[in-house]
NUKEPA-636614 format. One line per 8 residues: for each residue x, z, y of N, C-alpha, C. Coordinates in Angstrom, 1 decimal, decimal comma. Last residue first. Layout:
X:Z:Y:X:Z:Y:X:Z:Y | ... $
# end
This chain:
-3,4:-2,5:-21,0:-4,2:-1,5:-20,3:-5,1:-2,2:-19,3 | -2,1:-4,8:-21,9:-3,2:-4,2:-22,8:-4,0:-3,2:-22,0 | -0,3:-5,1:-19,8:-1,3:-6,1:-20,1:-2,4:-5,6:-20,9 | 1,3:-2,7:-20,0:0,5:-3,0:-18,8:-0,6:-4,0:-19,1 | 2,4:-3,2:-22,5:1,5:-2,0:-22,4:0,6:-2,2:-21,1 | 4,0:-5,4:-21,9:2,9:-5,5:-22,9:1,9:-4,4:-22,8 | 5,8:-4,4:-20,0:4,8:-5,4:-19,6:3,7:-5,6:-20,6 | 6,0:-0,8:-20,4:6,5:-2,1:-20,7:5,4:-3,2:-20,2 $
5,8:1,9:-18,0:5,2:1,1:-19,1:5,9:-0,3:-19,2 | 8,7:4,0:-17,6:7,8:3,1:-17,0:7,1:2,2:-18,1 | 9,2:7,4:-18,3:9,2:6,0:-18,8:8,2:5,2:-18,1 | 10,7:9,6:-16,0:9,5:9,2:-16,7:9,6:7,7:-17,1 | 12,7:10,6:-14,4:12,9:10,6:-15,9:11,7:10,2:-16,7 | 12,4:10,5:-11,8:12,0:11,7:-12,4:12,2:11,7:-13,9 | 12,9:7,9:-11,2:13,9:8,8:-10,8:13,6:10,2:-11,4 | 11,7:6,2:-14,2:11,6:6,5:-12,8:12,8:7,5:-12,5 $
13,0:3,7:-16,4:12,5:5,0:-16,1:12,5:5,3:-14,6 | 12,7:1,0:-18,8:13,1:1,5:-17,5:12,5:2,9:-17,4 | 11,7:0,3:-21,2:12,8:-0,5:-20,7:13,4:0,0:-19,4 | 10,2:1,7:-24,1:10,5:1,8:-22,6:11,8:1,0:-22,3 | 8,0:0,7:-26,1:9,4:0,4:-26,1:9,9:0,5:-24,6 | 5,4:2,0:-28,1:6,0:1,9:-26,7:7,5:1,7:-26,9 | 4,2:2,5:-30,5:3,7:1,3:-29,7:4,3:1,3:-28,3 | 5,0:6,0:-30,5:4,5:4,7:-31,2:4,0:3,7:-30,2 $
7,9:7,3:-28,9:6,5:7,3:-29,1:6,0:5,9:-29,7 | 10,5:9,0:-28,8:10,2:7,8:-29,4:8,7:7,8:-29,8 | 11,4:10,5:-25,6:10,7:10,6:-26,9:10,4:9,2:-27,5 | 14,6:9,4:-24,2:13,1:9,6:-24,1:12,5:9,8:-25,5 | 17,6:9,7:-22,5:16,9:9,8:-23,7:15,4:10,1:-23,5 | 19,2:7,3:-20,3:18,5:8,6:-20,5:17,8:8,6:-21,8 | 22,0:5,8:-18,8:21,0:5,8:-19,8:20,4:7,2:-20,0 | 22,5:5,0:-15,3:22,9:5,7:-16,6:21,7:5,6:-17,5 $
23,9:3,5:-12,5:22,9:3,4:-13,5:23,4:4,1:-14,8 | 24,4:4,5:-9,1:24,9:4,2:-10,4:23,8:4,2:-11,4 | 24,4:3,2:-5,7:23,9:4,0:-6,8:24,6:3,7:-8,1 | 25,8:3,2:-2,3:25,2:2,6:-3,5:24,8:3,7:-4,5 | 26,6:4,2:0,2:27,5:4,3:-0,9:27,0:3,7:-2,2 | 24,6:3,7:2,1:26,0:3,6:2,5:26,9:3,5:1,3 | 22,2:4,2:0,7:22,3:2,9:1,6:23,8:2,7:1,9 | 22,7:6,7:-0,3:22,7:5,5:-1,2:22,8:4,2:-0,4 $
22,5:8,2:2,0:23,8:8,2:1,3:23,8:7,0:0,3 | 19,9:7,8:2,8:20,9:7,3:3,6:22,3:7,2:2,9 | 18,6:9,1:0,6:18,4:7,7:0,8:19,5:7,1:1,7 | 19,5:11,7:0,9:19,9:11,0:-0,3:19,7:9,5:-0,1 | 18,5:12,4:3,5:19,9:12,4:3,3:20,3:11,6:2,0 | 15,7:12,2:2,9:16,3:11,3:3,9:17,8:11,2:3,7 | 15,4:14,3:1,0:15,2:12,9:0,6:15,9:11,9:1,6 | 15,8:16,5:2,7:16,7:16,3:1,6:16,6:14,8:1,2 $
13,5:16,2:4,4:14,8:16,3:4,9:15,9:16,0:3,9 | 11,4:16,3:2,5:11,6:15,1:3,2:13,0:15,1:3,8 | 11,6:19,0:1,7:11,9:18,0:0,7:12,2:16,6:1,4 | 11,1:20,4:4,1:12,3:20,6:3,4:12,6:19,5:2,5 | 8,4:19,5:4,6:9,5:19,1:5,5:10,9:19,3:4,9 | 7,1:20,7:2,5:7,2:19,2:2,5:8,3:18,7:3,5 | 7,2:23,3:3,5:7,8:22,9:2,2:8,0:21,4:2,1 | 5,8:23,1:5,9:7,2:23,5:5,9:7,9:23,1:4,6 $
3,2:22,6:4,9:3,9:21,6:5,7:5,4:21,9:5,8 | 2,9:25,1:3,6:2,9:23,8:2,8:3,5:22,7:3,6 | 2,8:26,9:5,7:4,0:26,9:4,7:4,0:25,6:3,9 | 0,4:26,1:6,9:1,6:26,0:7,6:2,8:26,0:6,7 | -1,4:26,8:4,8:-1,3:25,4:5,3:0,0:25,2:6,0 | -1,0:29,5:4,6:-0,6:28,7:3,4:-0,5:27,2:3,9 | -2,0:30,4:7,1:-0,6:30,6:6,7:-0,1:29,7:5,6 | -4,7:29,6:6,7:-3,9:29,1:7,8:-2,4:29,2:7,6 $
-5,4:31,2:4,5:-5,5:29,7:4,4:-4,6:29,1:5,5 | -5,2:33,7:5,7:-4,4:33,4:4,5:-4,3:31,9:4,4 | -7,1:33,7:7,7:-5,7:33,8:8,1:-4,8:33,4:6,9 | -9,4:33,6:6,0:-9,1:32,5:6,9:-7,7:32,5:7,4 | -9,5:36,0:4,7:-9,1:34,9:3,9:-8,8:33,7:4,8 | -10,7:37,9:6,4:-9,2:37,8:6,4:-8,7:36,6:5,6 | -13,5:35,9:7,6:-12,9:37,2:7,1:-11,4:37,0:7,1 | -14,6:33,7:8,8:-14,2:33,6:7,4:-13,7:34,9:6,8 $
-15,8:34,6:11,4:-16,2:33,4:10,6:-15,9:33,5:9,1 | -14,9:37,0:12,5:-16,3:36,6:12,7:-16,7:35,5:11,7 | -12,3:37,1:11,7:-13,2:38,2:11,4:-14,6:37,8:11,5 | -11,1:34,7:12,6:-11,3:35,0:11,2:-12,3:36,1:10,9 | -10,6:34,3:15,3:-11,9:33,9:14,8:-12,1:34,3:13,3 | -8,0:35,2:15,7:-9,1:35,7:16,5:-10,4:35,4:16,0 | -6,5:33,8:13,7:-6,6:35,3:13,7:-7,8:35,8:14,5 | -6,8:31,2:14,7:-7,3:31,6:13,4:-7,5:33,1:13,2 $
-5,5:31,5:17,1:-6,9:31,2:17,1:-7,6:31,5:15,8 | -2,9:32,0:16,2:-3,6:33,0:17,0:-5,1:32,8:17,0 | -2,4:29,4:14,8:-2,5:30,7:14,1:-3,2:31,8:14,9 | -2,3:27,4:16,8:-3,4:27,4:15,8:-3,5:28,8:15,2 | -0,1:27,8:18,5:-1,4:27,5:19,1:-2,5:27,8:18,0 | 2,0:28,2:16,9:1,8:29,2:18,0:0,4:29,0:18,6 | 1,9:26,0:15,1:1,6:27,4:14,7:1,3:28,4:15,8 | 2,8:24,0:16,8:1,4:23,9:16,3:1,0:25,3:15,8 $
5,4:24,9:17,3:4,5:24,7:18,4:3,0:24,7:17,9 | 6,4:25,0:14,7:6,3:26,2:15,4:5,4:26,1:16,6 | 6,2:22,3:14,0:5,5:23,2:13,3:5,3:24,6:14,0 | 8,1:21,3:15,9:6,7:20,8:16,0:5,8:21,8:15,2 | 10,4:22,5:14,9:10,0:22,8:16,3:8,5:22,4:16,5 | 10,5:21,2:12,4:10,3:22,7:12,5:9,9:23,1:13,9 | 11,0:18,6:13,1:9,8:18,9:12,4:9,5:20,4:12,5 | 13,6:18,9:14,2:12,5:18,4:15,0:11,2:18,8:14,4 $
15,0:19,9:11,9:14,9:20,7:13,2:13,8:20,2:14,1 | 14,7:17,9:10,0:14,2:19,2:9,8:14,0:20,0:11,0 | 16,0:15,8:11,3:14,6:15,6:11,0:14,0:17,0:10,7 | 18,6:16,9:11,4:17,9:16,6:12,7:16,4:16,4:12,4 | 19,1:17,2:8,7:19,1:18,4:9,5:18,4:18,1:10,8 | 19,1:14,5:7,8:18,1:15,4:7,3:18,0:16,7:8,2 | 21,4:13,6:9,3:20,1:13,0:9,5:19,0:13,9:9,0 | 23,6:15,3:8,3:23,1:15,5:9,6:21,7:14,8:9,8 $
24,8:14,9:5,9:23,6:15,8:5,9:23,0:15,9:7,2 | 27,1:13,4:6,4:26,0:12,8:5,7:24,7:13,6:5,7 | 28,8:15,6:7,6:28,2:14,5:8,4:27,0:13,8:7,7 | 29,8:17,3:5,6:28,8:17,7:6,5:28,0:16,6:7,2 | 30,2:16,4:2,1:30,6:16,7:3,4:29,5:17,1:4,3 | 29,3:16,2:-0,4:29,3:15,0:0,3:29,8:15,2:1,8 | 28,8:17,6:-3,2:29,9:17,7:-2,2:30,0:16,4:-1,5 | 26,0:19,5:-4,3:26,6:18,1:-4,0:27,7:18,3:-3,0 $
23,8:21,3:-4,7:25,0:21,2:-5,6:25,6:19,8:-5,5 | 22,7:23,0:-1,8:22,7:21,9:-2,6:24,0:21,8:-3,5 | 23,0:25,1:0,0:22,1:25,3:-1,2:22,0:24,1:-2,1 | 24,8:24,3:1,9:25,2:25,5:1,0:24,3:25,5:-0,2 | 23,6:22,1:3,2:25,0:22,0:2,7:25,2:23,1:1,6 | 21,1:22,7:4,0:21,3:21,5:3,2:22,6:21,5:2,5 | 21,7:25,0:5,6:20,8:25,1:4,5:21,1:23,9:3,5 | 23,3:24,0:7,7:23,8:25,1:6,8:23,0:25,1:5,5 $
21,4:22,3:8,8:22,7:21,7:8,3:23,3:22,7:7,3 | 19,5:24,1:9,7:19,2:23,1:8,7:20,4:22,5:8,0 | 21,1:25,4:11,7:20,5:26,2:10,5:20,1:25,2:9,4 | 21,7:23,3:13,4:22,8:24,1:12,7:22,3:24,8:11,5 | 19,2:22,7:14,3:20,0:21,7:13,6:21,1:22,3:12,8 | 18,4:25,0:15,6:17,7:24,6:14,4:18,5:23,6:13,6 | 20,2:25,0:17,7:20,3:26,1:16,7:19,6:25,7:15,5 | 19,2:22,7:19,1:20,6:22,7:18,5:20,8:23,8:17,5 $
16,7:23,6:19,8:16,8:22,5:18,9:18,2:22,4:18,3 | 17,5:25,6:21,7:16,7:25,9:20,5:16,8:24,9:19,4 | 18,8:24,1:23,6:19,5:25,1:22,8:18,8:25,4:21,5 | 16,7:22,5:24,5:17,8:21,8:23,9:18,6:22,8:23,1 | 15,0:24,4:25,6:14,5:23,6:24,5:15,7:23,0:23,8 | 16,6:25,5:27,6:16,2:26,3:26,5:15,7:25,5:25,3 | 16,9:23,2:29,2:18,1:23,8:28,6:17,7:24,6:27,4 | 14,3:22,9:30,2:14,8:21,9:29,2:16,0:22,4:28,5 $
14,2:25,0:32,2:13,5:25,2:30,9:14,0:24,1:29,9 | 15,3:25,2:34,7:16,2:24,9:33,6:15,6:25,1:32,2 | 13,3:25,9:36,4:13,6:24,5:36,4:14,6:24,2:35,3 | 13,3:28,8:36,3:12,3:28,0:35,5:12,7:26,5:35,4 | 16,7:30,2:35,8:15,5:29,8:36,6:14,6:28,9:35,8 | 17,5:32,5:33,1:17,7:31,3:33,9:16,5:30,9:34,7 | 16,9:34,6:31,5:17,3:34,9:32,9:17,6:33,7:33,7 | 16,5:33,5:29,0:15,4:34,0:29,7:15,7:34,4:31,2 $
19,1:33,0:28,1:18,3:31,9:28,7:17,1:32,4:29,5 | 19,7:35,4:26,9:20,5:35,0:28,0:19,7:33,9:28,8 | 17,9:35,5:24,7:17,9:36,5:25,7:18,6:36,2:27,0 | 18,7:33,2:23,4:17,4:33,2:24,0:17,3:34,3:25,0 | 21,2:34,0:22,5:21,2:32,9:23,4:19,8:32,9:24,1 | 20,4:36,0:20,7:21,2:36,4:21,8:21,2:35,3:22,9 | 19,0:34,5:18,8:18,3:35,5:19,6:19,1:35,9:20,8 | 21,1:32,9:17,8:20,0:32,3:18,6:19,2:33,3:19,4 $
22,6:34,8:16,5:23,2:34,1:17,7:22,1:33,5:18,5 | 20,8:35,5:14,5:21,2:36,5:15,4:21,8:35,9:16,7 | 20,7:33,0:13,2:19,5:33,5:13,8:19,8:34,6:14,9 | 23,4:33,0:12,2:22,8:31,9:13,1:21,6:32,4:13,8 | 23,4:35,3:10,6:24,3:35,1:11,7:23,8:34,1:12,7 | 21,4:34,6:8,7:21,3:35,8:9,5:22,2:35,7:10,8 | 22,6:32,4:7,5:21,4:32,2:8,2:21,1:33,4:9,2 | 24,8:33,7:6,2:25,0:32,7:7,3:23,8:32,5:8,1 $
23,4:35,4:4,4:24,3:35,9:5,4:24,5:35,0:6,6 | 22,0:33,4:2,9:21,3:34,5:3,7:22,1:35,1:4,8 | 24,1:31,9:1,9:23,2:31,3:2,8:22,4:32,3:3,6 | 25,3:33,8:0,2:26,1:33,3:1,3:25,2:32,6:2,3 | 23,2:34,1:-1,6:23,6:35,3:-0,8:24,4:34,8:0,4 | 23,2:31,5:-2,7:22,0:32,0:-2,0:22,3:33,2:-1,1 | 25,7:31,4:-3,9:25,4:30,6:-2,8:24,2:31,0:-2,0 | 25,1:33,3:-5,9:26,2:33,6:-4,9:26,0:32,7:-3,7 $
23,2:31,9:-7,3:22,9:33,2:-6,7:23,9:33,6:-5,6 | 24,6:29,7:-8,1:23,5:29,5:-7,2:23,1:30,8:-6,5 | 26,4:30,7:-9,9:26,9:30,3:-8,6:25,8:30,1:-7,6 | 24,9:30,9:-12,2:25,1:32,1:-11,5:25,7:31,8:-10,1 | 23,9:27,5:-12,1:23,8:28,8:-12,8:24,0:30,0:-11,9 | 23,8:25,2:-10,6:25,1:25,8:-10,8:25,1:27,1:-11,5 | 21,7:22,4:-11,6:21,9:23,7:-10,9:23,3:24,2:-11,3 | 22,4:18,9:-11,5:22,1:20,1:-12,2:22,3:21,3:-11,3 $
20,9:16,3:-9,3:22,1:17,0:-9,8:21,6:18,3:-10,5 | 19,2:14,8:-7,7:19,3:14,6:-9,1:20,6:15,1:-9,7 | 18,5:15,3:-5,1:19,8:14,7:-5,3:20,1:14,4:-6,8 | 16,0:16,5:-5,7:16,1:15,3:-4,9:17,4:14,6:-5,1 | 17,0:18,7:-7,1:16,1:17,8:-7,8:16,1:16,4:-7,0 | 18,4:20,2:-5,2:19,1:19,6:-6,3:18,3:18,6:-7,0 | 16,2:20,9:-3,4:17,3:20,0:-3,0:18,1:19,4:-4,1 | 14,6:22,5:-5,2:14,1:21,3:-4,5:15,2:20,3:-4,1 $
16,4:24,5:-5,9:15,8:23,6:-6,9:15,3:22,4:-6,3 | 16,9:25,7:-3,4:18,0:25,1:-4,2:17,5:24,1:-5,2 | 14,4:26,6:-2,8:15,0:25,7:-1,9:16,1:24,9:-2,7 | 14,0:28,5:-4,9:13,1:27,4:-4,8:13,7:26,3:-3,9 | 16,1:30,3:-4,2:16,2:29,6:-5,5:15,2:28,4:-5,5 | 15,2:31,2:-1,8:16,4:30,5:-1,8:16,5:29,7:-3,1 | 13,0:32,6:-2,6:12,8:31,5:-1,7:14,0:30,6:-1,8 | 14,3:34,6:-4,1:13,4:33,7:-4,8:13,1:32,5:-3,9 $
15,7:35,9:-2,2:16,5:35,2:-3,2:15,6:34,2:-3,9 | 13,5:37,1:-0,9:14,3:36,1:-0,2:15,1:35,3:-1,1 | 12,6:38,9:-2,8:11,8:37,7:-2,6:12,5:36,6:-1,8 | 14,8:40,7:-2,6:14,4:40,1:-3,9:13,6:38,8:-3,7 | 14,7:41,4:0,1:15,9:40,9:-0,5:15,6:40,1:-1,8 | 12,1:42,5:0,2:12,4:41,3:1,0:13,7:40,6:0,5 | 12,2:44,7:-1,4:11,3:43,6:-1,8:11,7:42,3:-1,0 | 13,9:46,3:0,2:14,3:45,9:-1,2:13,5:44,7:-1,7 $
12,4:46,5:2,5:13,7:45,9:2,6:14,1:45,5:1,2 | 9,9:47,7:1,6:9,9:46,4:2,2:11,3:45,7:2,2 | 10,7:50,2:0,6:10,1:49,2:-0,3:10,2:47,8:0,3 | 11,7:51,3:3,1:12,5:51,3:1,9:12,0:50,2:0,9 | 9,5:50,9:4,9:10,9:50,4:5,2:11,7:50,3:4,0 | 7,4:52,3:3,8:7,3:50,8:3,9:8,7:50,2:4,2 | 8,2:54,9:3,9:8,1:54,3:2,6:8,0:52,8:2,7 | 8,2:55,1:6,8:9,4:55,4:6,0:9,3:54,7:4,6 $
5,6:54,5:7,7:6,7:53,7:8,1:7,9:53,9:7,2 | 3,0:55,5:7,4:3,7:55,0:6,2:5,0:54,3:6,5 | 2,0:56,3:9,8:2,0:57,2:8,7:2,8:56,8:7,5 | 2,2:54,0:11,4:2,9:55,2:11,8:3,0:56,2:10,6 | 0,5:52,2:10,0:1,9:52,0:10,0:2,7:53,2:10,4 | -2,0:53,3:10,6:-1,5:53,4:9,2:0,0:53,1:9,2 | -2,0:52,5:13,3:-2,1:53,9:13,0:-1,6:54,2:11,5 | -2,0:49,7:13,0:-0,8:50,4:13,6:-0,8:51,9:13,3 $
-4,5:49,3:11,9:-3,3:48,9:11,1:-2,1:49,6:11,7 | -6,1:50,1:14,0:-6,2:50,8:12,7:-5,0:50,5:11,9 | -5,5:48,2:15,9:-5,2:49,6:16,2:-5,2:50,4:14,9 | -6,5:45,9:14,5:-5,1:46,0:14,9:-4,7:47,4:15,2 | -9,2:46,4:14,3:-8,4:46,3:13,1:-6,9:46,4:13,4 | -10,0:46,4:16,9:-10,1:47,6:16,2:-9,2:47,6:14,9 | -9,6:43,7:17,5:-8,8:44,7:18,1:-8,8:46,0:17,4 | -11,6:42,6:15,8:-10,2:42,2:15,6:-9,3:43,3:16,2 $
-14,1:43,6:16,7:-13,6:44,1:15,4:-12,1:43,8:15,2 | -13,3:43,8:20,2:-14,2:43,7:19,1:-13,6:44,2:17,8 | -11,9:41,7:22,8:-12,4:43,0:22,4:-13,4:42,9:21,3 | -9,9:38,9:21,6:-10,9:39,5:22,5:-11,3:40,9:21,9 | -6,4:38,3:21,6:-7,6:38,7:20,9:-8,6:39,3:21,8 | -3,9:37,1:22,2:-5,1:36,8:23,0:-6,4:37,2:22,3 | -1,5:37,9:21,1:-2,4:37,0:20,3:-3,6:36,5:21,1 | -0,6:39,5:23,2:0,2:38,3:22,8:-0,6:37,3:22,0 $
-2,5:41,5:23,4:-2,3:40,6:24,5:-1,6:39,3:24,1 | -2,1:42,7:20,9:-3,4:42,1:21,2:-3,3:41,1:22,4 | 0,5:43,5:21,1:0,1:42,6:20,0:-1,2:41,9:20,4 | 0,4:45,3:23,2:1,2:44,1:23,3:0,8:43,1:22,3 | -1,3:47,3:22,2:-1,7:46,5:23,3:-0,9:45,2:23,5 | 0,3:48,2:20,0:-1,0:47,6:19,8:-1,5:46,8:21,0 | 2,5:49,3:21,3:2,7:48,2:20,4:1,4:47,4:20,2 | 3,5:51,0:23,6:2,1:50,4:23,5:2,2:49,1:22,6 $
5,5:53,7:22,4:5,4:52,3:22,9:4,0:51,7:22,6 | 5,7:56,3:21,3:4,9:56,1:22,5:4,9:54,7:23,1 | 7,0:56,4:18,9:7,7:56,8:20,1:7,0:56,5:21,4 | 5,4:55,2:17,1:5,5:56,6:17,0:6,3:57,2:18,2 | 5,8:52,5:17,6:4,5:53,1:18,1:4,6:54,6:18,0 | 8,3:52,1:16,3:8,1:51,9:17,7:6,9:52,6:18,3 | 7,7:52,7:13,6:8,7:53,5:14,3:8,6:53,3:15,8 | 5,6:50,9:13,0:5,4:52,3:12,9:6,4:53,1:13,7 $
6,9:48,4:13,3:5,8:48,8:14,2:5,6:50,3:14,2 | 8,7:48,7:11,1:9,2:48,5:12,5:8,2:48,9:13,5 | 6,9:48,9:9,0:7,9:49,9:9,3:8,4:49,9:10,7 | 5,6:46,4:9,2:4,9:47,6:9,3:5,8:48,8:9,7 | 7,8:44,7:8,7:7,2:44,7:10,0:6,4:45,9:10,2 | 8,2:45,4:6,0:9,2:45,6:7,0:8,7:45,7:8,4 | 5,7:44,5:5,0:6,1:45,9:4,9:7,2:46,3:5,8 | 5,9:41,8:5,4:4,9:42,5:6,2:5,2:44,0:6,1 $
7,9:41,2:3,6:8,2:41,0:5,0:7,2:41,8:5,9 | 6,6:41,6:1,2:7,6:42,5:1,6:8,0:42,4:3,1 | 4,8:39,3:1,7:4,3:40,6:1,5:5,4:41,7:1,8 | 6,2:36,9:2,0:5,5:37,4:3,2:5,1:38,9:3,0 | 7,0:35,9:-0,4:8,0:36,7:0,3:7,4:37,3:1,6 | 4,8:34,4:-1,1:5,0:35,7:-1,8:6,0:36,6:-1,1 | 5,3:32,2:0,5:4,1:33,0:0,7:4,3:34,3:0,1 | 7,7:31,2:-0,7:7,7:31,6:0,7:6,5:32,5:1,0 $
6,7:30,5:-3,2:7,7:31,5:-3,1:7,8:32,1:-1,6 | 4,9:28,4:-2,4:4,4:29,6:-3,2:5,4:30,8:-3,0 | 6,5:26,5:-1,1:5,3:27,2:-0,4:5,0:28,5:-1,1 | 8,2:25,7:-3,0:8,7:26,3:-1,8:7,6:27,1:-1,1 | 6,3:24,5:-4,7:7,1:25,6:-5,2:7,7:26,4:-4,0 | 5,3:22,5:-3,1:4,4:23,6:-3,5:5,2:24,8:-4,0 | 7,5:20,8:-2,9:7,0:21,5:-1,7:6,1:22,6:-2,1 | 7,4:19,8:-5,5:8,6:20,6:-5,1:8,2:21,4:-3,8 $
5,0:18,4:-5,4:5,1:19,6:-6,3:6,3:20,4:-5,9 | 5,6:16,4:-3,6:4,6:17,3:-3,3:4,6:18,6:-4,1 | 7,7:14,9:-4,8:8,0:15,8:-3,7:6,9:16,8:-3,3 | 8,3:13,5:-7,2:7,2:14,4:-7,1:7,4:15,5:-6,0 | 10,1:11,5:-7,0:10,6:12,8:-7,5:9,5:13,9:-7,4 | 8,5:9,4:-6,1:9,2:9,3:-7,4:9,6:10,7:-7,9 | 7,7:10,2:-3,5:6,7:10,1:-4,5:7,4:10,1:-5,9 | 10,2:10,1:-2,2:9,5:11,4:-2,2:8,4:11,4:-3,3 $
10,8:7,4:-2,5:11,6:8,4:-3,2:10,9:9,8:-3,3 | 8,9:6,3:-0,7:8,9:6,0:-2,1:9,7:7,0:-3,0 | 9,8:7,5:1,7:8,4:7,8:1,2:8,3:7,5:-0,3 | 12,3:6,4:1,9:12,2:7,8:1,9:10,8:8,2:1,3 | 11,7:3,6:2,1:12,5:4,1:0,9:12,3:5,7:0,8 | 10,4:3,6:4,5:9,7:3,2:3,3:10,4:3,8:2,1 | 12,6:4,4:6,2:11,4:5,2:6,1:10,6:4,9:4,9 | 14,3:2,2:5,9:14,7:3,5:5,4:13,5:4,4:5,3 $
12,7:0,3:7,1:13,1:0,1:5,7:13,5:1,4:5,1 | 12,7:1,3:9,7:11,5:1,2:9,0:11,7:1,0:7,5 | 15,4:1,0:10,4:14,9:2,4:10,3:13,5:2,4:9,6 | 15,7:-1,8:10,6:16,4:-1,0:9,5:15,8:0,4:9,3 | 13,3:-4,2:11,1:13,9:-3,0:11,6:14,4:-2,1:10,5 | 12,3:-6,3:9,6:12,9:-6,6:11,0:13,7:-5,4:11,5 | 11,4:-5,4:7,3:12,3:-6,6:7,2:13,0:-6,8:8,6 | 9,6:-3,5:8,1:10,8:-3,1:7,4:11,8:-4,2:7,4 $
7,5:-5,1:9,1:8,3:-4,3:10,1:9,6:-3,9:9,4 | 6,5:-6,2:6,7:7,1:-7,1:7,7:8,0:-6,3:8,8 | 5,8:-3,7:5,3:6,8:-4,6:4,8:7,4:-5,5:5,9 | 3,7:-2,1:6,0:4,9:-2,0:6,8:6,0:-2,9:6,4 | 1,6:-2,9:4,2:1,3:-2,7:5,6:2,6:-2,7:6,5 | 2,8:-3,2:1,7:2,1:-4,3:2,3:1,9:-4,2:3,8 | 4,0:-0,7:1,4:4,8:-1,9:1,4:4,1:-3,1:2,0 | 1,8:1,0:1,3:2,7:1,0:2,5:3,6:-0,2:2,6 $
0,8:0,0:-1,2:0,0:0,0:0,0:0,9:0,0:1,3 $
# end
């Protein structure tokens, strides 16, 4: 379908040909299922993260800080059941802040490694390389440390940029995008079992950074509205669906970023052909296979079907 619609443009513009190859490869490696694995593990990691947030909120609110008012004003919540729920949750956080901090930090580390494992699996599957076994765990820990350093530096830069005049707002956007590119480049380099250098991974890092900024912008508008209306319309399940939808787009963004790097690498360096083993099924003589190792039907099978 896409080949028929965009084929003429792809023959004229190289970037359109690359885009078509990226979409085809995304389908061949079942990118949607890879994105679902990232989504699920990321969603499960939210629960220990919530415990850590509860502990932080509990400690701040216990020292007289108007945390509840700041949250309500930041989300733009109207007076009603939603605001009552926020103050009730903060009161609970004050009482359980110590237990939540211990359990949350331990759970966050465990679930964080689970998210890293899903990212590693998605990136390795796209590159069609095997996992590294125990080395993946060590790489995951290295990634967590590096990502923490990058995010810490971004927070410091954000604090400095806040003191700049308003007409320098584009500088803040450029700095935020640059930090995102570095974070995505670090992710695609450390979590993948491929030694291709840093530069070939830059296209996927740029795509991931731009897409992530768009997701953050959309999330900052949509999620608060979902929170504000969930109590009256859908209940708490509305917020869950909103978060899952956001994470699903994020998971697909990760896979697309990796696929773009693979396609660009093959355009520059070519491919190799290898034989694979398939089950010997009756009345089938496979002559080719997809990138996912699935046998393609022979012409006779297609004709009979």
